[in-house]
C-alpha positions as CSV (number, residue, x, y, z in Angstrom):
1,M,58.8,-4.1,14.4
2,L,60.9,-6.1,11.7
3,T,59.8,-9.2,10.2
4,F,61.9,-11.8,8.4
5,E,60.8,-14.8,6.5
6,V,62.9,-17.8,7.4
7,P,62.1,-20.7,5.3
8,D,64.3,-23.3,6.7
9,M,62.8,-22.9,10.4
10,S,60.7,-25.8,11.4
11,C,60.4,-26.5,15.0
12,R,60.6,-25.4,18.7
13,S,64.5,-25.8,18.6
14,C,64.6,-23.6,15.5
15,A,62.5,-20.8,17.1
16,S,64.7,-21.1,20.4
17,K,67.9,-20.9,18.5
18,I,66.7,-17.9,16.6
19,S,65.4,-16.2,19.8
20,K,68.8,-16.6,21.4
21,A,70.8,-15.4,18.4
22,V,68.6,-12.3,18.4
23,K,69.0,-11.6,22.1
24,E,72.7,-12.0,21.6
25,V,72.3,-8.9,19.8
26,D,69.7,-7.2,21.7
27,P,69.0,-8.6,25.1
28,Q,65.8,-6.5,25.5
29,A,64.5,-7.4,22.1
30,R,60.9,-8.7,21.7
31,V,60.9,-11.7,19.4
32,E,57.9,-13.7,17.9
33,V,58.1,-16.9,15.9
34,D,55.5,-18.0,13.7
35,L,56.7,-21.5,12.5
36,T,53.7,-22.1,10.4
37,A,54.2,-19.0,8.5
38,K,57.8,-19.1,8.6
39,L,58.2,-15.7,10.1
40,V,60.2,-14.1,12.8
41,R,59.0,-10.7,14.3
42,I,61.7,-8.7,16.1
43,D,60.8,-5.6,18.2
44,S,64.2,-4.2,19.0
45,G,65.0,-0.8,20.4
46,Q,68.8,-0.9,19.8
47,A,69.8,-3.4,16.8
48,Q,69.7,-2.6,13.3
49,A,68.0,-4.8,10.7
50,S,71.1,-5.8,9.2
51,E,72.7,-6.7,12.6
52,L,69.7,-8.9,13.2
53,K,69.8,-10.6,9.7
54,T,73.4,-11.5,10.3
55,A,72.9,-13.0,13.7
56,L,70.2,-15.2,12.0
57,E,72.5,-16.2,9.4
58,Q,75.4,-16.9,11.7
59,A,72.7,-19.1,13.6
60,G,72.3,-21.1,10.5
61,Y,69.2,-19.8,8.9
62,T,68.5,-17.9,5.8
63,P,66.2,-14.8,6.6
64,S,64.7,-12.4,4.2
65,E,62.1,-9.8,4.0
66,P,58.7,-11.2,3.4
67,A,57.0,-10.6,0.2
68,A,53.9,-8.5,0.4
69,P,50.8,-10.5,-0.1
70,Q,49.3,-10.2,-3.7
71,G,47.5,-7.2,-4.1
72,A,48.7,-5.5,-1.1
73,T,50.8,-2.4,-1.0
74,T,53.2,-1.3,1.7
75,S,52.5,2.4,1.6
76,S,50.4,4.7,-0.4
77,P,52.2,7.3,-2.8
78,A,51.7,10.0,-0.4
79,G,54.0,7.7,2.3
80,C,50.8,7.1,4.7
81,C,49.1,3.9,5.2
82,G,45.9,5.6,4.4
83,G,44.0,4.3,7.6
84,C,43.7,7.9,8.8
85,R,41.5,8.9,5.7
86,P,37.7,8.4,5.4
């Protein structure tokens, strides 16, 4: 699942416009919009991240990858999340 931060998204109309833009690239994509957090999560089986980002930009938004929370890591040095280790 891809996540984009979209700071200029503010209402249900924005959410609808974003969902429509994503569906034009991948009609089967699942789109979750969190207006409070300004995040868009996209589960797409056929579109690349760059295609989806371009679609959001063409819809008039400025998507970016969200920053990791302070103190969080995106992966362990071994490339594993570490969840399977005791």
